[in-house]
Each structure stands twice: as structure tokens, then as C-alpha cells.
C-alpha positions in Angstrom: -10.7 13.2 15.0 -7.3 13.8 13.6 -4.6 11.2 14.2 -0.9 11.7 14.0 0.5 10.5 10.7 2.9 8.1 12.3 3.2 4.3 12.0 1.6 3.6 15.4 -1.6 5.6 14.5 -1.8 4.2 11.0 -1.7 0.6 12.3 -4.9 1.4 14.3 -6.9 2.1 11.1 -9.4 -0.6 10.0 -8.8 -2.7 6.9 -11.9 -1.4 5.2 -12.6 0.6 2.1 -12.9 4.3 2.5 -11.4 7.7 2.0 -8.7 9.5 4.0 -7.4 13.1 4.3 -3.8 14.1 5.0 -3.0 17.4 6.7 0.1 19.4 7.2 -0.6 21.0 10.5 -4.0 22.5 9.9 -4.0 22.6 6.1 -5.7 19.8 4.1 -3.1 18.7 1.6 -4.5 15.4 0.1 -7.8 13.6 -0.3 -7.3 10.0 -1.1 -9.4 6.8 -1.4 -8.8 3.1 -1.4 -8.1 1.4 -4.6 -10.1 -1.7 -5.7 -9.1 -4.7 -3.5 -7.2 -2.4 -1.1 -8.0 -1.0 2.3 -7.5 2.2 4.4 -4.7 0.8 6.4 -2.6 -0.3 3.4 -3.3 3.0 1.5 -2.2 5.0 4.5 0.9 2.8 5.1 1.8 3.5 1.5 1.2 7.3 1.9 3.4 7.2 5.0 6.3 5.6 3.1 5.9 8.3 0.4 5.9 11.0 3.1 9.0 9.5 4.8 10.8 9.6 1.5 10.2 13.4 1.6 8.0 13.5 -1.5 5.0 14.6 0.6 4.6 16.4 3.9 1.8 15.5 6.2 1.5 15.6 10.0 -2.0 14.3 10.6 -4.8 12.3 9.0 -8.5 11.5 9.2 -10.4 8.6 7.6 -13.9 7.6 6.8 -14.9 4.0 6.1 -17.4 3.8 3.2 -18.5 1.3 0.6 -18.3 4.0 -2.0 -14.8 5.5 -1.7 -14.7 6.8 -5.3 -17.9 8.7 -4.9 -17.0 10.1 -1.4 -13.6 11.2 -2.6 -15.1 13.1 -5.5 -17.6 14.8 -3.2 -14.8 15.8 -0.8 -12.7 17.1 -3.6 -15.6 19.1 -5.1 -16.4 20.6 -1.7 -12.7 21.6 -1.2 -12.6 23.1 -4.7 -15.8 25.1 -4.2 -14.5 26.5 -0.9 -10.9 27.3 -1.9 -11.0 27.6 -5.7 -8.2 24.9 -6.0 -7.5 21.3 -5.2 -5.5 20.3 -2.2 -1.7 20.6 -2.7 -1.1 16.9 -3.5 -4.2 16.4 -5.6 -3.2 19.2 -8.0 -1.6 18.8 -11.5 1.9 18.0 -10.2 0.3 15.1 -8.2 0.4 12.9 -11.4 4.2 13.2 -11.4 4.4 12.3 -7.7 2.1 9.4 -8.2 4.2 8.1 -11.1 7.4 8.3 -9.0 5.8 6.4 -6.1 4.4 3.7 -8.4 7.9 3.0 -9.5 8.8 2.4 -5.8 6.0 -0.1 -5.1 
């Protein structure tokens, strides 16, 4: 089920490890995962701050709690690439620059 990418819906996400997908309308634009010692809610809160700063556009999200977020994220990225011949917009090559800019803000 897709949830609106707004603070109220992000606060309802569990504090567990997992993966999440960000959508702009119907298009999947980012596949993310929890970092070590992090959780889905905090990762989505960070992504929401980035989106509010206009570095990223997303309107909805989904999430999946898993004990193997790195493995699941790779599986989802591979499936997307095999289907579309590219990575989601914010997982592409320019995403490194975006990630570096957001790390400076943390």
C-alpha cells in the first residue's frame, strides 16, 4: 500500500530495519534501505527533509520490514534495472552528488 510522503504518514512507519521505495506520482524514483543501526522511520524522515529542501521530488512511499535490507534493496534494484534498463531516477549516477550534499546537512 502506498502512503503519502508527508510527516504524518512517515511517523506511522515502524522503527525496524528494511527497505523503502519513493514514488513521484506513479513512477518509482528511489529504492533505499536502512543503514546499520538505523530504522525505516528515521531513514524516511531524513528522505522527507531532503525532499522538502527540493533536492528530491516524491509524493508517495512504500516500505518493507526485513532483517536483510542490503540484500532486499539489491534485489529490488536489479529487478527494476532488468525491467526498465536503467536505475530509478535518484539511484542513478547523479545520486552520489545528491547524497554528498545531504550528508553535509545532517
